C-alpha positions in Angstrom: -11.0 37.0 -17.8 -8.8 39.0 -15.3 -6.0 37.2 -13.5 -7.6 37.3 -10.0 -10.7 35.6 -11.4 -8.5 32.9 -13.0 -6.7 32.2 -9.8 -10.0 32.0 -7.9 -11.4 29.7 -10.6 -8.3 27.5 -10.3 -8.8 27.3 -6.6 -12.4 26.2 -7.1 -11.3 23.5 -9.6 -8.7 22.0 -7.3 -11.2 22.1 -4.3 -14.0 20.5 -6.3 -11.8 17.8 -8.0 -10.3 16.4 -4.8 -8.0 14.1 -6.9 -4.9 15.4 -8.8 -5.7 17.4 -12.0 -3.5 17.3 -15.1 -2.1 20.8 -15.9 -3.4 20.3 -19.5 -6.9 19.8 -18.1 -6.7 23.0 -16.0 -5.5 25.0 -19.0 -8.3 23.6 -21.2 -11.0 24.4 -18.6 -9.8 27.9 -17.9 -9.1 28.5 -21.6 -5.5 29.4 -21.2 -2.2 27.8 -22.3 -0.3 25.3 -20.1 2.5 27.8 -19.2 0.0 30.2 -17.8 -1.7 27.4 -15.9 1.7 26.6 -14.3 2.2 30.3 -13.5 -1.2 30.7 -11.9 -0.8 27.4 -9.9 2.6 28.6 -8.6 1.0 32.0 -7.6 -1.9 30.3 -5.8 0.6 27.9 -4.0 2.7 30.9 -2.9 -0.4 32.6 -1.5 -1.4 29.5 0.5 2.2 29.2 1.8 2.5 32.8 2.7 -0.6 32.7 4.8 0.2 29.2 6.1 -3.3 28.1 5.3 -4.6 24.8 6.4 -4.6 23.7 2.8 -1.7 23.7 0.3 -1.2 23.4 -3.4 0.9 20.3 -4.3 2.5 19.7 -7.6 3.7 16.2 -8.5 5.0 15.9 -12.0 2.4 17.3 -14.4 -0.4 17.0 -11.8 -1.6 19.4 -9.1 -3.9 18.9 -6.1 -5.2 20.8 -3.1 -4.2 18.9 0.1 -4.1 19.5 3.8 -0.9 21.0 5.1 1.5 18.6 6.8 1.7 20.8 9.9 -2.0 20.2 10.7 -1.9 16.5 10.0 -2.3 15.5 13.7 -5.6 17.4 13.8 -6.9 15.9 10.6 -5.8 12.4 11.7 -7.7 12.9 15.0 -10.8 13.7 13.1 -10.5 10.6 10.9 -8.7 8.3 13.3 -11.6 5.8 13.5 -12.0 5.8 9.7 -8.2 5.5 9.1 -7.8 2.6 11.6 -10.7 0.7 10.3 -9.6 1.1 6.6 -5.8 0.5 6.9 -4.4 -2.3 9.0 -1.1 -2.0 10.9 0.3 -4.7 8.5 -0.6 -2.6 5.5 1.0 0.5 7.0 4.2 -1.4 7.8 4.3 -2.8 4.3 3.7 0.6 2.8 6.6 2.1 4.9 9.0 -0.6 3.7 8.0 -0.1 0.1 8.4 3.7 0.4 11.9 3.5 1.9 13.3 0.5 0.0 11.7 0.9 -3.4 11.7 -0.7 -5.8 11.3 -3.8 -3.6 9.9 -7.3 -4.1 7.4 -9.1 -1.9 9.9 -11.7 -0.7 12.1 -8.8 0.4 9.2 -7.2 2.3 8.4 -10.5 3.9 12.1 -11.0 4.9 11.8 -7.6 6.8 8.4 -8.2 8.3 8.8 -11.9 9.0 5.3 -12.7 7.8 3.4 -13.3 4.6 2.6 -9.9 3.1 0.5 -10.8 0.1 -2.8 -9.5 1.4 -1.1 -6.2 2.5 0.5 -5.8 -0.9 -2.9 -6.5 -2.6 -4.6 -4.0 -0.3 -2.1 -1.3 -1.2 -2.4 -2.1 -4.9 -6.2 -1.8 -4.7 -5.9 1.6 -3.0 -3.5 2.9 -5.7 -0.8 3.6 -3.2 1.7 1.2 -4.8 2.2 -0.1 -8.3 4.3 -2.8 -10.1 7.7 -1.5 -11.3 8.9 -4.3 -13.4 10.7 -7.5 -12.3 13.9 -8.1 -10.5 16.6 -9.8 -12.5 17.1 -12.8 -10.2 15.8 -16.4 -10.3 12.0 -16.4 -10.5 12.0 -12.8 -11.6 9.8 -11.5 -8.7 7.7 -8.4 -9.2 9.1 -5.1 -8.0 6.8 -2.6 -6.2 7.1 1.2 -5.8 4.9 3.9 -4.4 2.7 6.0 -6.7 1.9 9.7 -7.2 -1.3 9.1 -5.2 0.9 8.0 -2.2 2.9 11.2 -2.6 -0.2 13.4 -2.7 -1.8 11.7 0.3 1.5 12.0 2.2 1.8 15.7 1.5 5.3 15.4 -0.1 6.4 16.3 -3.6 8.9 13.5 -3.9 10.3 10.4 -2.2 13.4 12.4 -1.2 11.1 14.6 1.0 9.8 11.7 3.1 10.5 12.1 6.8 13.7 10.5 8.2 13.4 6.8 9.1 14.0 7.7 12.8 10.9 10.0 12.9 8.7 7.5 11.2 9.9 4.6 13.4 8.4 6.3 16.5 5.0 5.6 15.0 5.4 1.8 14.8 7.6 -1.1 15.9 11.2 0.2 16.0 12.6 -3.3 15.3 10.7 -3.3 12.0 12.3 -0.1 10.9 15.8 -1.1 12.1 15.5 -4.2 9.9 14.1 -2.2 7.0 17.1 0.1 7.0 19.5 -2.8 6.4 20.4 -3.3 2.8 20.5 -7.1 3.0 20.0 -8.9 -0.3 19.0 -12.2 1.4 15.8 -13.7 0.2 13.4 -15.4 2.8 13.5 -19.1 3.1 11.1 -21.7 4.4 7.3 -21.6 4.4 5.5 -18.3 4.6 4.0 -17.4 7.9 0.4 -16.2 7.6 -0.5 -12.7 8.9 
């Protein structure tokens, strides 16, 4: 199988899969070794980057996925605005932002920032696979810690948490007071009764 054909086959696999593919799976399907799968993936990614295509090839750990390029997010968001707004509440988006920038973080810490009970938002994000449990904090009660997942990175179009946009840029999309509070590194736990969302 010639190299151009392999690259095109890889492109077809990533498009058809939608979800991230393990590099080992790609190698097995194309009947090549893993190092060659990495090389072909990098070459395809460079081709997409050079042409500034609407799609890009994202690698996160040992997984790779075809995603929309961040520069065109506004247009894609416009297309799916009604779908997005109906599926993800503002409360869930706020909770996700706090977890992304403060991780690992506990639910009481999230609620201290938001000022409301966030159990339903956390549950929603867990169900979507955007966050996951990351152990327990070594304090009284040992609350569960939460962190973002590879799925979150893939959907955000970034390769690592370090590549997330600055807080200031993200704060323009929601309540600035929320993000100002989230930036503080306070260790205070919330007190009193939870306030329902």
